[in-house]
LONU-82224 format. One record per atom (N, C-alpha, C): z, y, x. Coordinates in steps of 0.05 Angstrom, whole numbers, plus 5000, padded with zeros to 4 digits. Example, Ala and Ser with C-alpha at 12.3 -4.5 7.8 and 13.67 -1.06 7.14 Angstrom:
515648865264
515649105246
515649345264
514249555257
514349795273
515750015258
END
This chain:
449231768097
452131778092
453132058086
451932258102
452732538098
452032628070
449632538061
448732618034
450632508013
451532258017
453332137998
456032277997
457132348021
459732488021
459432768008
457232898013
456833158001
456633137971
455132927962
454832897933
457432827919
459132667933
461732607921
463332867915
463233057934
464633307930
463233467909
460533457908
459033617889
459633527861
459633257856
460133157829
463033217821
464833207840
467633267833
467933547821
466133727830
466334007819
464834037793
463233837785
461733857760
462833697737
463633447743
464333267722
467033337709
467233277684
469733307670
471633107682
473933197692
475633007706
477232817688
477732587699
479632397686
482132397703
484332427690
486932427705
487232157718
487932157743
487831907759
490231727753
492131817739
494431637732
494731627702
495731397693
496131367664
499131337658
500131487639
502831457631
503131197616
505531077615
505930827601
505530857571
503830697559
503330707531
504130427519
506530387512
507430127504
506730057476
504130017471
503229937444
504229657438
505329617414
506329357407
503929177400
504028927409
501928737404
502228637375
500028627360
500228557332
499928257328
499528107350
499327817347
500027697374
500227437376
501127297400
498827207418
496327277411
494127187427
494127337454
494727587453
494727747478
497527727491
497727557511
500227507524
500527677550
502927687560
503227817586
501527677607
500427827625
498827727647
496027617638
495227677614
492527607605
490527757623
488527617632
486427737649
484627917633
484228157643
482428347630
480028397648
477628347637
475228387653
473928647644
473328817664
472229087658
469529107672
467529187656
464729227666
464229517672
462829567695
462029837702
459229837715
457830057713
455130077725
455230017755
453329867765
453129807794
451430017808
449430127795
447630307809
446530527790
448430687780
447630917764
449431147771
448831267794
450531487803
450631717783
453031837779
455431797795
457331597782
456431437763
458131247749
458330987764
456730947784
456730717801
454630757822
455030647846
453130697867
452730447884
450330347885
449830107901
448830187929
450030067949
449230117977
448729847990
447329848013
446629598026
449029408030
451329518036
453629338041
455029248016
454129327993
455229227968
455629447947
457429407929
457929597907
460129787914
459630047910
461630247914
462030417889
464530427880
465130577856
466530837861
466230947885
467731187893
467531407873
465131457863
464631687846
465631637818
466531387813
467631317786
470631257789
471831347811
474531257817
476631347797
476231587784
478231687766
478631507742
476331437728
476631257705
477530977713
476730897737
477630637747
480630627750
481730837763
484630857768
486130877742
485031027723
486231057697
486430777683
484330627684
484330367671
486130167685
486130177712
487829997727
490730047720
491530297719
494330357712
495030277683
493130317665
493630247637
494029937635
492329787648
492629497648
495229407659
496029517682
498529447696
500929517679
500929747667
503229847652
503629697625
501529557617
501729397593
502029097599
502829037624
503528767632
501128577630
498728687635
496328517636
495428487665
493528307669
492428267696
489528337696
488728517714
485928607714
484328447735
482128337725
480128227744
478728457756
477728427781
476328647794
474128747776
473429007779
471229127763
468728967768
467328897747
464928737749
462528927745
460828957766
458529137764
456229017748
454829177734
452429087720
450129277724
447729157724
445229317728
443829347701
444229157683
442729157658
444629207635
444329437621
446029517599
445929307577
443529217571
443229017549
444828767555
444628667579
446128427587
449128487586
449928717596
452728787596
453928807568
452428927550
453328947522
453528667509
451728487517
451728217507
454328067516
455128127540
457627997550
460028107535
460028367529
462228487514
462228367485
459828357472
459728257445
460627967443
460027817464
460827527463
463727477471
465027687481
467827657489
468127557517
466027537533
466227457561
467427667578
467427917569
468728137582
470228297561
472228447569
474028587550
473328887547
472729017569
472329307568
469729377583
468329577574
465929677587
466029977590
465230077613
465230367619
462330467617
462030707606
459430837607
457630787583
458730757559
457030707536
456130967523
453630967514
452731177496
453231077468
453731257450
454431187422
452131047408
452730827395
450830687378
451930677350
450630797330
451730797303
451730527289
450430327300
450330067288
453129937288
454229887264
457029787263
457229487271
454929357275
455029067280
454529007310
455029197327
454629147356
456628967368
458928927355
461028767367
462728917387
462229177388
463729347408
465229557393
467729597399
469329807388
469330047407
468230267398
468130507415
470830647414
471730737437
474330867440
473831167438
475031297418
474831587415
477431717425
477131957437
474732097443
473231987467
470732087472
469232007495
470732087521
470431937542
471932007566
470532197585
467832237581
466432427598
463832507584
462832737591
460232837581
458132787603
455732717595
453632667614
451132837605
451033087614
448933267605
446133167613
444333157594
441533087599
440033347605
438633337628
437433577639
434533517646
433133707658
430433657669
430333747698
428833597714
428233677741
425333777742
424933997755
422234117757
421934247785
419534327790
419034477814
420434747811
421634857833
423235107831
421735337818
419135357823
417535577813
417135567783
417835337770
417335297742
419835247725
422135227738
424535157724
425335347702
424535607705
425235807684
423635767659
421635587659
420035547635
421535397613
423735267621
425235107602
428035217599
428635327575
431335427569
432435287544
430735137530
431634997506
429834747503
430634567485
429234327480
426334387470
426034587454
423334647442
421334717464
422234827486
420434897508
419034657519
420234417517
419034177528
416534087513
416234167489
414034077472
411334187483
411434397499
408934507510
408234377537
410034197547
409734097574
409433787574
408633677596
408433387600
410833297617
412233087607
414532997621
414532697626
416332617644
416832337650
419732277648
420432027644
423231937646
423131657659
425331577672
425331327687
426331097670
424830877673
425430637657
428230527663
429130557688
431630437696
434030617691
433730837677
436031007671
436830987642
439330917637
440230887609
440731157596
438631287586
439031547573
440231527545
440131297533
441231267506
439031307485
439231147464
437131157443
436831427430
439131567427
439031827414
437132027429
437532037455
435932227471
433032147470
432431887474
429631807475
428231847448
429631797426
428531837400
427932137395
429732307403
429332587399
427032687417
427032587442
425132687461
422232607454
421932387439
419232297432
418232427406
419832587394
419032727369
417332977376
414732927380
413033157386
412833227415
413833057432
413833107461
411832927475
410633027496
408832877513
410532757536
411732527531
413632417549
412732127556
412532067582
411631817592
413731677609
413931417606
415931257621
414731177648
416331207669
415531107696
417730917705
417130757726
418930547734
421630637745
421630847761
424130927774
424131227781
426231317793
426531607799
424531687821
423931507839
421931577860
419331657848
418331497829
415831557815
416031807798
418431857786
418832087770
418632347786
420032347809
419932577827
417132617838
415832397845
413132417855
411232547834
411732487809
410032597788
410232897786
412733007788
413033297786
412133437812
412533307834
411833437860
408733447863
407433237853
404433227856
403033367832
404633447812
403333587790
402333407768
402933157769
402132967748
403833007723
406133117726
407933177704
409333447709
410233577687
411533837690
414533807694
415733597682
418633567685
419433277684
421833227694
423032967695
425532977679
425632837656
428032837639
430032637650
432432727656
434432557669
437232667664
439232497668
441932587669
442132767694
443432997691
443633187714
445033057737
447332917731
448832787753
447132587768
445832407752
444232197765
441832317779
440532517766
438232637778
438832767805
441032907807
441933027832
442432817853
443732597845
444332377864
441732257874
439832207857
437232087865
435732277883
435732537877
434332727894
435432737922
438132727924
439432727950
438832467965
438732247950
438131987963
435431997977
433432127964
430832137976
430332377994
432432537997
432232768015
430532998004
430333017978
428633227966
430233417948
432833417951
434433587934
433733887936
432933967960
432134247963
429234307955
427834107946
425034147938
424634157908
426734087893
426634087864
428934247853
428734327827
430834467814
431534337788
434034367779
435034257754
435834477735
435234437710
436034637690
439034677691
439934927689
442734987692
444434887670
443334887646
444834787623
443534527613
445234337604
444234087593
442734137567
440533997563
439034017538
440433867516
441633647523
443333487505
445933427520
448133477508
450733417521
451733147510
450732937522
451332667511
454032567521
455432437502
458132337509
457932047518
459631977537
459831697546
462631587539
462631347529
465031227519
465930977534
468530917531
469530657539
469330487514
468530237517
468330047495
470029807499
471029697477
472629457477
471329237461
471228997471
470028777456
471628707432
470228677409
471628607384
472628317385
471628167405
472527887408
474627857430
475428077443
477528067463
480127977451
481527797464
484127707453
486227937454
485628147470
487428377471
486128627458
484428577439
483028797426
484929007415
486928927400
488729117388
490229287408
491229157429
492729297449
490929497464
488529397471
486629567487
485629797470
484729747446
483529957430
485630167422
487930087412
490030277404
491130427428
491630287450
492830407473
490930607487
488430527490
486430697503
485830947485
485630907459
485231127441
487431337444
489931247445
492131427447
492131557475
491631407496
491631517523
489531727527
487031667520
484931857524
485332107507
486232067482
486732287465
488932477476
490932357488
493032527501
491932697523
490132587539
488832737560
487132967549
485732907527
484133117514
485933347505
488133287492
489933487482
491233647505
491533517527
492833657550
490933857564
488333837556
486334017568
485233917594
486033677603
485133567628
482133537630
480833467607
478033417606
476433687607
477733907603
476334167602
476334307629
477634197648
477834327674
475434237692
474034427702
471734377719
472634337748
END
């Protein structure tokens, strides 16, 4: 529990903040399908810290509270009714629910250039998720840029949604192997089976603290790729127009205010 409380404060100092309240954005509805009190279902990671954290007693979204509060206020101020946040473990399944219209909004999407996904990405991105490497402290200075990785052997975890862009780039001339989870990834670098563990810095730090090895490994100070994470709206949502236009305007206003640039 102490580790978790410490990590909550640690991430708060790293992540680009989301303003916890949303000003009223009275976007006019372009059709009568989206009525007052329409239920809005929002999907979020169940176990991908700091975007969601699963504990024995259930699902805890503490570290994702800013974007949650933002969306709650937006839904309320537009006279809609929000169903509780629905956690997901499988990104593929979650995207399928959004594409089919079973859910309206999804948090934590990496950009997919395919225009036929059935998901409308809301610009700008609401947060950056820097992709980093974890290594043994004595070797962390060996990596200062992406090209340095080509001389080394790396691993990445199967259960971490790094995004197709990162995986495609990382496999271009890199010796990179997939392992089942973060435990095996950390074990690989500690035992010398691999030189580095490719991971989101936020998630990697959370996993290291969970296993009590945060002081045994080091993370690159700068992200090798600064990947953006988006809010997505289902193209089959009956409130698609309201949600997409309203959220675009709301997030853009926060970007212009400089709120996303404050560490």
